[in-house]
C-alpha positions in Angstrom: 190.0 225.6 145.6 191.0 222.6 143.4 189.0 222.0 140.2 190.4 218.6 139.1 188.7 215.6 140.7 192.0 214.0 141.9 193.1 217.3 143.5 189.8 217.5 145.3 190.3 213.9 146.6 193.9 214.8 147.7 192.5 217.7 149.8 190.0 215.4 151.5 192.6 212.6 152.1 195.2 215.1 153.4 192.7 216.6 155.9 191.7 213.1 157.1 195.4 212.1 157.6 196.0 215.4 159.3 193.2 214.9 161.7 194.2 211.3 162.5 197.8 212.4 163.2 196.9 215.1 165.7 196.0 212.9 168.6 199.2 210.7 168.7 201.4 213.6 167.8 199.9 215.9 170.5 200.2 213.2 173.2 203.8 212.6 172.2 204.7 216.3 172.4 203.0 216.6 175.8 205.0 213.6 177.1 208.2 215.0 175.8 207.6 218.4 177.3 206.7 216.8 180.7 209.9 214.8 180.6 211.9 217.9 179.9 210.3 219.8 182.7 210.3 217.0 185.3 213.2 214.7 184.3 212.5 211.3 185.9 212.5 207.7 184.8 208.7 207.4 184.8 208.2 210.3 182.5 211.0 209.1 180.2 209.3 205.7 179.9 206.0 207.3 179.0 207.7 209.6 176.4 209.6 206.7 174.8 206.3 204.7 174.5 204.5 207.6 172.9 207.5 208.3 170.5 207.6 204.6 169.5 203.8 204.7 168.7 204.3 207.8 166.6 207.1 206.1 164.6 204.9 203.0 164.1 202.1 205.2 162.7 204.4 207.0 160.4 204.0 210.4 162.1 207.7 210.9 162.8 210.8 209.3 161.3 213.0 206.7 163.1 215.9 209.2 163.1 213.9 211.9 164.8 212.6 209.4 167.4 216.2 208.2 168.1 217.3 211.8 168.5 214.4 212.7 170.9 214.9 209.6 173.0 218.6 210.2 173.2 218.3 213.8 174.3 215.6 212.9 176.9 217.8 210.1 178.3 220.7 212.5 178.6 218.4 215.0 180.5 217.2 212.3 182.9 220.7 210.9 183.5 222.0 214.4 184.3 219.5 214.9 187.0 220.4 211.7 188.8 
């Protein structure tokens, strides 16, 4: 347990940020898993939308988003 005032604040802020990131990150992961399981264009569009939202909120980096979108696109194109 932190003793210094600023360290106590960091614990609270980190917990708040963690809680606010859970929703968008979880929905993004679910969409990605669904696209990997059932590779179709509709699922890909939803996953791309969720990935872009996660990038805008700073949950994942642009490079990770690009990698995810590229891999999912490859998967969907293979099944056509």
